[in-house]
C-alpha positions in Angstrom: 0.0 0.1 0.0 1.4 3.3 -1.1 -0.2 6.5 0.7 -3.9 6.0 0.9 -4.4 3.9 -2.2 -4.9 0.3 -2.4 -4.5 -2.3 -5.0 -6.7 -5.0 -6.4 -5.3 -7.3 -9.2 -2.7 -4.7 -10.0 -5.4 -2.0 -10.5 -5.0 0.9 -7.9 -8.1 2.5 -6.4 -8.6 5.0 -3.4 -9.1 4.0 0.3 -12.8 2.8 0.6 -15.1 4.8 2.9 -17.8 2.0 2.8 -17.9 -1.5 1.2 -21.2 -3.4 0.7 -21.9 -6.8 -0.5 -24.4 -6.8 -3.3 -26.8 -9.5 -4.9 -24.8 -11.6 -7.3 -27.8 -12.6 -9.5 -26.9 -10.8 -12.9 -29.6 -12.6 -14.9 -31.3 -10.4 -17.6 -34.6 -11.0 -19.4 -32.8 -12.8 -22.1 -32.5 -16.6 -21.7 -28.7 -16.4 -21.0 -28.0 -16.5 -17.2 -24.8 -14.8 -15.8 -23.7 -15.0 -12.1 -20.7 -13.8 -10.3 -19.2 -15.4 -7.1 -18.9 -12.1 -5.2 -20.0 -8.5 -5.9 -18.7 -5.7 -3.8 -19.2 -1.9 -4.1 -16.5 0.3 -2.5 -17.4 4.1 -1.9 -14.3 6.3 -2.1 -13.8 10.0 -1.8 -13.0 9.6 -5.6 -16.0 7.8 -6.6 -17.8 4.4 -6.5 -15.9 1.0 -7.6 -17.4 -2.3 -8.1 -15.2 -5.5 -7.5 -16.7 -8.4 -9.4 -15.3 -11.9 -8.9 
């Protein structure tokens, strides 16, 4: 960690103010179903980031 930045998968992002687990059901009205294992939202002073695993 350098300064107040963090790095996830070699992508730097600012210090989170808040992190929330979100619903991982990403299905659409189309017959194709898409799901993720984990979906996190990180609120930072520079904006909002989503981490999709």
